[in-house]
N, CA, C and O of each residue as an XYZ file, in Angstrom:
248
protein
N    -197.073    116.370    -37.914
C    -196.727    116.508    -39.344
C    -195.805    117.833    -39.582
O    -195.969    118.963    -39.121
N    -194.706    117.304    -40.512
C    -194.053    118.502    -41.035
C    -194.219    118.777    -42.336
O    -194.982    118.089    -43.014
N    -193.524    119.825    -42.861
C    -193.952    120.268    -44.542
C    -193.295    119.062    -45.148
O    -193.926    118.472    -46.024
N    -192.070    118.602    -44.786
C    -191.485    117.777    -45.571
C    -192.294    116.300    -45.639
O    -192.247    115.570    -46.629
N    -192.931    116.039    -44.599
C    -194.046    114.946    -44.608
C    -195.104    115.200    -45.641
O    -195.394    114.334    -46.466
N    -195.672    116.348    -45.609
C    -196.697    116.687    -46.416
C    -196.408    116.593    -47.903
O    -197.175    116.116    -48.739
N    -195.041    117.178    -48.158
C    -194.586    117.082    -49.394
C    -194.605    115.603    -49.937
O    -195.162    115.337    -51.002
N    -194.014    114.706    -49.213
C    -193.942    113.385    -49.517
C    -195.252    112.748    -49.808
O    -195.429    112.013    -50.780
N    -196.140    113.043    -48.959
C    -197.448    112.331    -49.124
C    -198.258    113.016    -50.384
O    -199.116    112.404    -51.020
N    -197.901    114.246    -50.628
C    -198.574    114.847    -51.701
C    -197.961    114.013    -52.963
O    -198.672    113.500    -53.827
N    -196.640    113.959    -52.944
C    -195.907    113.417    -54.286
C    -196.362    112.238    -54.592
O    -196.701    111.936    -55.736
N    -196.426    111.235    -53.307
C    -196.859    109.941    -53.467
C    -198.373    109.592    -54.013
O    -198.713    108.707    -54.798
N    -199.096    110.488    -53.400
C    -200.666    110.388    -54.118
C    -200.423    110.485    -55.544
O    -200.763    109.624    -56.355
N    -199.676    111.827    -55.884
C    -199.710    112.041    -57.446
C    -199.032    110.780    -58.195
O    -199.489    110.314    -59.239
N    -198.031    110.347    -57.618
C    -197.440    109.109    -58.331
C    -198.233    107.953    -58.525
O    -198.305    107.264    -59.543
N    -198.887    107.795    -57.326
C    -199.882    106.371    -57.316
C    -201.115    106.678    -58.065
O    -201.511    105.886    -58.920
N    -201.855    107.948    -57.764
C    -203.239    107.981    -58.458
C    -203.171    108.846    -59.366
O    -204.248    108.909    -59.959
N    -202.162    109.779    -59.891
C    -202.317    110.712    -61.086
C    -203.428    111.526    -60.953
O    -203.654    112.043    -59.859
N    -204.224    111.737    -61.989
C    -205.318    112.610    -61.910
C    -206.352    112.227    -60.972
O    -207.231    113.035    -60.671
N    -206.316    111.035    -60.475
C    -207.453    110.763    -59.278
C    -206.915    110.920    -57.873
O    -207.469    110.385    -56.912
N    -205.864    111.639    -57.772
C    -205.215    111.863    -56.502
C    -205.926    112.937    -55.646
O    -205.638    113.096    -54.460
N    -206.984    113.761    -56.369
C    -207.453    114.927    -55.401
C    -208.065    114.561    -54.147
O    -207.934    115.430    -53.286
N    -208.764    113.417    -53.755
C    -209.177    113.268    -52.442
C    -208.105    113.076    -51.586
O    -208.141    113.581    -50.464
N    -207.082    112.369    -51.981
C    -205.812    112.076    -50.955
C    -205.074    113.302    -50.621
O    -204.583    113.535    -49.517
N    -205.017    114.261    -51.902
C    -204.164    115.454    -51.712
C    -204.963    116.522    -50.752
O    -204.375    117.240    -49.944
N    -206.355    116.527    -50.949
C    -207.240    117.376    -50.226
C    -207.006    117.094    -48.742
O    -206.770    118.029    -47.976
N    -207.071    115.701    -48.275
C    -206.783    115.269    -47.142
C    -205.529    115.791    -46.438
O    -205.514    116.302    -45.318
N    -204.558    115.609    -47.179
C    -203.028    116.069    -46.663
C    -203.040    117.740    -46.546
O    -202.457    118.232    -45.580
N    -203.632    118.534    -47.421
C    -203.821    119.716    -47.306
C    -204.537    120.184    -46.069
O    -204.050    121.032    -45.321
N    -205.761    119.585    -45.861
C    -206.491    119.801    -44.730
C    -205.682    119.488    -43.374
O    -205.724    120.259    -42.416
N    -204.942    118.291    -43.374
C    -204.163    118.150    -42.118
C    -203.045    119.158    -42.072
O    -202.798    119.541    -40.928
N    -202.369    119.640    -42.947
C    -201.306    120.711    -43.099
C    -202.080    122.193    -42.586
O    -201.502    123.027    -41.890
N    -203.066    122.288    -42.930
C    -203.722    123.519    -42.406
C    -203.989    123.468    -41.065
O    -203.826    124.485    -40.391
N    -204.430    122.300    -40.492
C    -204.507    122.138    -39.084
C    -203.239    122.250    -38.215
O    -203.121    122.945    -37.206
N    -202.361    121.493    -38.744
C    -201.137    121.162    -38.096
C    -200.112    122.583    -38.036
O    -199.605    123.118    -37.050
N    -200.026    122.964    -39.536
C    -198.991    123.973    -39.915
C    -199.491    125.304    -40.236
O    -198.648    126.169    -40.471
N    -200.703    125.602    -40.283
C    -201.293    126.671    -40.678
C    -201.582    127.058    -42.122
O    -200.903    126.486    -42.975
N    -202.380    127.838    -42.475
C    -202.818    128.246    -43.753
C    -201.697    128.636    -44.782
O    -201.675    128.283    -45.962
N    -200.944    129.274    -44.263
C    -199.801    129.718    -45.129
C    -198.837    128.606    -45.618
O    -198.250    128.730    -46.693
N    -198.688    127.596    -44.883
C    -197.783    126.494    -45.215
C    -198.637    125.640    -46.382
O    -198.156    125.225    -47.437
N    -199.991    125.486    -45.942
C    -200.914    124.916    -47.086
C    -200.888    125.534    -48.357
O    -200.671    124.896    -49.388
N    -201.114    126.826    -48.324
C    -201.024    127.428    -49.669
C    -199.789    127.435    -50.315
O    -199.758    127.478    -51.545
N    -198.612    127.391    -49.552
C    -197.185    127.142    -50.233
C    -197.233    125.874    -50.830
O    -196.828    125.800    -51.990
N    -197.678    124.779    -50.231
C    -197.620    123.454    -50.909
C    -198.688    123.515    -52.267
O    -198.358    123.117    -53.384
N    -199.892    124.037    -51.968
C    -200.758    124.301    -53.174
C    -199.991    124.894    -54.403
O    -200.158    124.439    -55.535
N    -199.165    125.904    -54.134
C    -198.656    126.557    -54.986
C    -197.377    125.862    -55.647
O    -197.110    125.975    -56.843
N    -196.569    125.083    -54.675
C    -195.473    124.326    -55.214
C    -195.901    123.201    -55.971
O    -195.215    122.824    -56.920
N    -196.958    122.621    -55.660
C    -197.326    121.433    -56.490
C    -198.346    121.953    -57.699
O    -198.757    121.074    -58.457
N    -198.711    123.094    -57.891
C    -199.517    123.489    -58.742
C    -200.947    122.819    -58.569
O    -201.623    122.546    -59.561
N    -201.332    122.595    -57.434
C    -202.777    121.811    -57.186
C    -203.720    122.534    -57.525
O    -204.709    121.867    -57.830
N    -203.871    123.745    -57.618
C    -205.033    124.471    -57.866
C    -205.310    124.205    -59.423
O    -206.425    123.889    -59.836
N    -204.444    124.326    -60.057
C    -204.592    123.960    -61.763
C    -204.768    122.510    -62.000
O    -205.733    122.249    -62.719
N    -204.139    121.590    -61.613
C    -204.238    120.489    -61.721
C    -205.396    119.673    -60.962
O    -206.007    118.762    -61.522
N    -205.621    120.036    -59.773
C    -206.686    119.168    -59.019
C    -207.915    120.160    -58.376
O    -208.760    119.779    -57.567
N    -207.813    121.318    -58.857
C    -208.955    122.210    -58.561
C    -208.831    122.280    -56.803
O    -209.888    122.191    -56.178
N    -207.642    122.425    -56.100
C    -207.678    122.531    -54.779
C    -207.069    123.798    -54.616
O    -205.921    124.025    -54.997
N    -207.925    124.777    -53.966
C    -207.665    126.278    -53.858
C    -207.190    126.641    -52.484
O    -207.589    126.127    -51.439
N    -206.237    127.643    -52.616
C    -205.822    128.095    -51.217
C    -207.077    128.937    -50.459
O    -208.089    129.373    -51.009
N    -206.795    129.013    -49.367
C    -207.994    129.847    -48.587
C    -207.795    131.455    -48.769
O    -206.669    131.935    -48.642
N    -208.678    132.095    -49.006
C    -208.531    133.542    -49.009
C    -208.445    134.108    -47.888
O    -209.190    133.881    -46.935
N    -207.425    134.978    -47.912
C    -207.196    135.765    -46.320
C    -207.691    137.320    -46.682
O    -207.444    137.989    -47.685
N    -208.496    137.656    -45.476
C    -208.946    138.900    -45.467
C    -208.116    140.046    -44.718
O    -208.533    141.204    -44.708
């Protein structure tokens, strides 16, 4: 998976499912964390404003 793949999948889920896209987006974020790391996943969460719209929160770093 690349960052661009994740962006496309998130945008596609938003376009297709609107407010009910959270489960699909959460799956993409989980795959992104696994493949590209927490920092990239957090960047996507911020970029798409997923925390506010879908209650998908970035991981806390200690």
